[in-house]
C-alpha positions, 0 to 999 in steps of 0.5 A: 631645637629651635633655640639651638638653630637660633644660636647657630644662626647667631654664631654664623652671623658673627663670624661673617661680620668679623670676616667682612671687616678684614681689609684686602691687602693693598698693592704697594704704591709704585714709587715716583721720581721728581722730574724738573725741566728748566726752559732756558731760552732759544737756540737761534734768533729769527732771521730774514728770508734768504735772498732779501736785503741784509739788515739787522736781525729781528729782536728775539730771545737773549741768553736769559730766556724767551721773548717778552711776548711769550706769556705761557708755557704749555707742558704735555706728556704722553706715556709709552702707550701713547696716551696723554697723562699730563697737560699743564699751562704755566703763566709767565711771572715777573721774573720769567718762568718757574721750572716745570716740576712733576713726578713720574714712575719708572717708564718711557715718556714723550714730552712736548714743551711749548712757549706761546703768546696765547694760552692755546686751546685743547691738546691731543689725547693720544700721540699719533700722526694726527696729534697736532700743534696749532696756531689759532688763526695764525696769530700765535708765535709758537716755540717748541721742543719734543723729546723722549724722557726715561725715568729709571731709579733717580730724580731728573733735572734737565734744561730745555732749549725751545726753537721757534717753530713758526715763520712770520709775515708782517704787513706794514701799510703806509700812507693815509687811511680813509676816514670811512674805513671800517675793517680790513680782511687779510688772508694768506695761502701757502702756509699751515695752521698746524703741524704734527710733531710726530711726522713734522707735516702740515697742510699748506693748502688751506687759506687762513683769513684774519680781520682788523677792525678800526678802533676809534681810540687807537691811531689806525695809521700808526698801528697799520704802519707798525705791522698790526696786520701779521701772520705766524704760521707753520710750514709742511716739513719746515720747507721754505716756500712762496705764499700769497697775501690778499687784502680787502678793505671795507667801509661802514656800508660794507662796500669794498674800498681797496683790494690788493693781492701779492703773490710769490711772497717768500716765507720760511720757519724762523724767518720774517718777511715784511710787506711794505706799501700803500693799500690806499693812495696818498690822499686816502683813496684806493690808488697806487697800490705798490708793495715792496718785499723785504725784512 
């Protein structure tokens, strides 16, 4: 009897082992289709603020692509549920930017493509009113395109034209610079550090401050005269408005040696405003602080 029980146990063990080795059927993998985007440049050049003196347009992209200063393309995709499924950064090569290539299953997607001077930091994980594009400390010139993508039953090739999404204020300081100048703190209020692609809203209420430090190996007067002090900014709903600029210069003992506030500076998206004048007097001292607003 005992031998019979052992035999039955062995038979059941063998049957269980054979069944466990059978693999469950795998679901068929969903077919994916190739999607290729080619960024072919800008839809318009940066123009001077309306109402300012006429003059040449600001150098921008030609028909061959983005301006030389744009070093990165950022490519972000959200699925139909709003979740981010792709976030890629492409560096500019010697021949420009290679086409963006990816593969997607059938469905509907929301796509962002950004051209930037800097690599950027972070991206929203979900597409909603609070999914922002940012210009860190207003130092990044941003070009942008948002569009809907529907993948059905064939590969897709599509050309993309980016638009400059920011405006610019450039401060050109003329005259001599004091030998004891250490840094200049300069800020702008009335513009936004970010915008929401879904709502096109920004926040024009927060002042943003940048800092320029004197570098002994770089000619300070030449750099300041060329517009080393500048801002790239977004605007709430892309509406032209007026900004306020404040500059404060410090010496090596942390004492203020010059200060200037300029109000009602006209600003706009895809528009450039130049503030030109002396923060210091002709002898390098804090005197005669007059500025012109032009382009």
